[in-house]
C-alpha positions in Angstrom: 26.7 95.9 29.8 25.8 93.7 26.5 22.3 92.7 25.7 23.7 89.1 26.1 24.5 89.8 30.2 21.4 91.6 30.7 19.5 88.6 29.4 22.1 86.2 31.6 20.7 88.8 34.6 17.1 88.3 33.8 17.2 84.6 33.7 19.1 84.1 36.9 16.4 86.8 38.5 13.4 84.8 36.9 15.0 81.2 38.0 15.3 82.5 41.8 11.5 83.6 41.8 10.3 80.0 40.2 12.7 78.3 42.8 10.8 80.3 45.4 7.5 79.5 44.2 8.7 76.0 44.2 10.1 76.3 47.9 6.8 77.5 49.3 4.4 75.4 47.6 2.5 77.8 44.9 -0.1 77.1 43.0 0.6 75.0 40.0 -0.4 77.6 37.8 2.0 80.0 39.2 4.6 77.8 39.0 3.9 77.1 35.4 3.4 80.4 34.4 6.6 81.6 35.9 8.7 78.5 34.1 7.1 79.6 30.9 8.8 82.9 31.7 12.4 81.7 32.2 12.2 79.0 29.1 10.9 82.4 27.0 14.1 84.1 28.1 16.4 81.0 27.5 14.8 80.8 23.9 16.3 84.2 23.7 19.5 83.4 25.1 20.0 80.5 22.7 19.5 82.7 19.9 22.7 84.8 20.4 24.7 81.7 19.9 
């Protein structure tokens, strides 16, 4: 599996965590932190193009 494919899988995993936090009404700080994790991974992915 290529590095790009691994990154895509990681983005999907972290987005699922973010969605779960949103659905269960987690604290704003937790949601914000997780959104930063997803944003960072997306930035890394964009560097591959």
